[in-house]
DRENSEPA-566201 format. One line per 5 residues: number of its first residue (from 1); their letters; for each residue x, y, z of C-alpha. Coordinates in Angstrom, 1 decimal. Layout:
<sites>
NUM = a = X Y Z; ...
</sites>
This chain:
<sites>
1 = xxxxx = 0.0 0.1 0.0; 1.3 3.4 -0.9; 1.9 5.9 1.8; 0.4 9.4 1.7; 1.6 12.5 3.3
6 = xxxxx = -0.7 14.5 5.7; -1.7 18.0 4.3; -1.5 19.6 7.7; 1.5 18.0 9.7; 3.4 16.5 6.7
11 = xxxxx = 3.7 13.0 8.4; 3.5 10.0 6.2; 0.2 7.8 6.8; -1.5 4.8 5.2; -5.1 6.0 5.3
16 = xxxxx = -5.7 6.2 1.5; -9.2 7.5 2.2; -8.0 10.7 3.8; -5.7 13.5 3.2; -4.9 13.8 6.9
21 = xxxxx = -3.3 11.4 9.4; -5.5 11.9 12.4; -8.8 13.4 13.5; -7.1 16.4 14.9; -5.4 17.1 11.6
26 = xxxxx = -8.8 16.4 9.9; -10.5 19.1 11.8; -7.9 21.5 11.1; -7.9 20.7 7.5; -11.7 21.2 7.3
31 = xxxxx = -11.2 24.6 9.2; -8.7 25.7 6.5; -11.0 24.6 3.7; -13.9 26.6 5.3; -11.6 29.6 5.8
36 = xxxxx = -10.5 29.5 2.1; -14.1 29.1 0.9; -15.3 32.1 3.0; -12.4 34.3 1.3; -13.5 33.3 -2.2
41 = xxxxx = -17.2 34.2 -1.3; -16.0 37.5 0.2; -14.1 38.2 -3.1; -17.0 37.2 -5.2; -19.4 39.6 -3.3
46 = xxxxx = -16.9 42.4 -3.7; -16.8 41.7 -7.5; -20.6 42.0 -7.5; -20.5 45.3 -5.7; -18.0 46.8 -8.3
51 = xxxxx = -20.1 45.5 -11.3; -21.2 48.2 -13.7; -24.6 49.8 -13.0; -25.9 48.6 -16.4; -25.3 46.0 -18.8
56 = xxxxx = -24.5 46.4 -22.6; -27.9 44.9 -23.4; -29.6 47.4 -21.1; -27.7 50.3 -22.7; -28.8 49.0 -26.3
61 = xxxxx = -32.4 48.7 -25.1; -32.6 52.1 -23.7; -30.8 53.6 -26.6; -33.4 52.0 -28.9; -36.2 53.2 -26.8
66 = xxxxx = -35.2 56.9 -26.9; -34.2 56.9 -30.4; -37.4 55.6 -31.5; -39.4 58.2 -29.4; -37.1 60.9 -30.9
71 = xxxxx = -37.7 59.9 -34.6; -41.5 59.5 -34.1; -41.5 63.0 -32.5; -39.2 64.6 -35.1; -41.1 63.1 -38.0
76 = xxxxx = -44.6 63.6 -36.3; -46.9 64.7 -39.1; -44.6 63.8 -42.0; -45.7 60.9 -44.4; -44.0 57.6 -44.5
81 = xxxxx = -40.5 58.2 -45.9; -40.8 55.2 -48.4; -44.5 55.1 -49.6; -45.8 58.5 -48.7; -48.6 57.1 -46.5
86 = xxxxx = -50.3 59.8 -44.3; -48.8 59.9 -40.9; -50.6 58.1 -38.1; -49.8 57.3 -34.4; -48.7 53.7 -35.5
91 = xxxxx = -45.8 54.8 -37.5; -42.4 53.4 -36.4; -38.7 54.1 -36.5; -37.5 52.7 -39.7; -33.8 52.1 -40.4
96 = xxxxx = -32.3 52.5 -43.8; -29.3 50.3 -42.7; -30.3 47.5 -40.4; -30.2 47.8 -36.7; -27.7 45.0 -36.5
101 = xxxxx = -24.9 47.6 -37.7; -24.3 49.4 -34.4; -22.3 52.1 -36.2; -25.4 53.4 -37.7; -28.1 52.0 -35.5
106 = xxxxx = -28.6 55.4 -33.7; -27.4 57.8 -36.6; -30.0 60.4 -37.2; -29.9 60.3 -40.9; -30.4 56.4 -41.0
111 = xxxxx = -33.6 56.6 -39.0; -37.0 58.1 -40.3; -40.7 57.4 -39.6; -42.2 54.7 -41.6; -45.7 53.2 -41.9
116 = xxxxx = -45.8 49.5 -40.3; -46.5 48.1 -43.8; -43.2 49.4 -45.1; -41.1 48.8 -42.0; -42.3 45.3 -41.2
121 = xxxxx = -44.1 43.7 -44.1; -41.8 45.2 -46.8; -38.5 45.0 -44.7; -38.0 48.8 -44.7; -38.0 49.2 -48.4
126 = xxxxx = -34.3 49.8 -48.4; -34.0 51.1 -51.9; -36.7 53.6 -51.6; -35.4 54.6 -48.3; -32.1 55.3 -49.7
131 = xxxxx = -33.5 57.3 -52.5; -35.6 59.3 -49.9; -32.4 60.1 -47.9; -30.7 61.3 -51.0; -33.5 63.5 -51.7
136 = xxxxx = -33.7 64.9 -48.0; -30.1 65.6 -47.3; -27.8 65.3 -50.3; -27.0 63.0 -53.3; -24.6 60.3 -51.9
141 = xxxxx = -25.8 60.3 -48.3; -27.3 56.9 -48.5; -24.0 55.4 -49.8; -22.0 57.1 -47.0; -24.4 55.6 -44.5
146 = xxxxx = -24.0 52.3 -46.1; -20.1 52.7 -46.0; -20.4 53.8 -42.2; -22.5 50.6 -41.5; -19.7 48.3 -43.0
151 = xxxxx = -17.0 49.9 -40.7; -15.7 47.0 -38.5; -14.8 49.3 -35.3; -16.6 48.3 -32.3; -19.1 50.5 -30.8
156 = xxxxx = -18.2 50.9 -27.0; -20.6 51.2 -24.0; -19.5 54.8 -23.7; -20.6 55.6 -27.2; -24.1 54.0 -26.5
161 = xxxxx = -24.3 56.0 -23.4; -23.5 59.2 -25.5; -26.3 58.4 -27.9; -28.8 57.9 -25.0; -27.8 61.3 -23.6
166 = xxxxx = -28.1 63.0 -26.9; -31.6 61.6 -27.4; -32.6 62.6 -23.9; -31.4 66.3 -24.5; -33.3 66.4 -27.9
171 = xxxxx = -36.6 65.0 -26.3; -36.4 67.4 -23.5; -36.0 70.3 -26.0; -39.0 69.0 -28.0; -40.9 69.0 -24.7
176 = xxxxx = -41.8 65.3 -25.1; -43.1 63.5 -21.9; -40.7 60.6 -21.9; -39.4 58.8 -18.7; -35.5 59.1 -18.6
181 = xxxxx = -33.9 56.5 -16.5; -31.8 58.1 -13.7; -28.7 55.7 -14.2; -28.1 57.1 -17.7; -28.2 60.8 -16.8
</sites>
């Protein structure tokens, strides 16, 4: 039978089922394990306390919410940007370049009021939306937005927070009743 060394007193013993040589060493070993575990728990609790006040997904969700409110207020009374349908309360925030491109997701020239038919059923009518953007701003704006959307640089949490704060300011200037979340101010 192979001899083992006690983890407490370093004596050799033949008990293969235990890491210690005696009940006294066993109690001491268990106390050490409990102490180490308590320290790990304490460190974990400290990490939880230092965690960010908001997650990236919460930032994106809030940025989407206030951007949508902003676009619907900015374009209130204007017809659908793609089909020209008369403005109604159910108009939505339509994006020329898909929302999956974070570089242009909250870019003002990329977002316009669209009727639900164009935005949902016809997938935003990207071609018509691009033509409308070129008419509204200047020729080539849609192409610039497309290039910006393809940029591979990562959008940081700080940039998303800046978008949220920008839309909060714009909405307050429009005197819109929106409910800003205090943690983003």
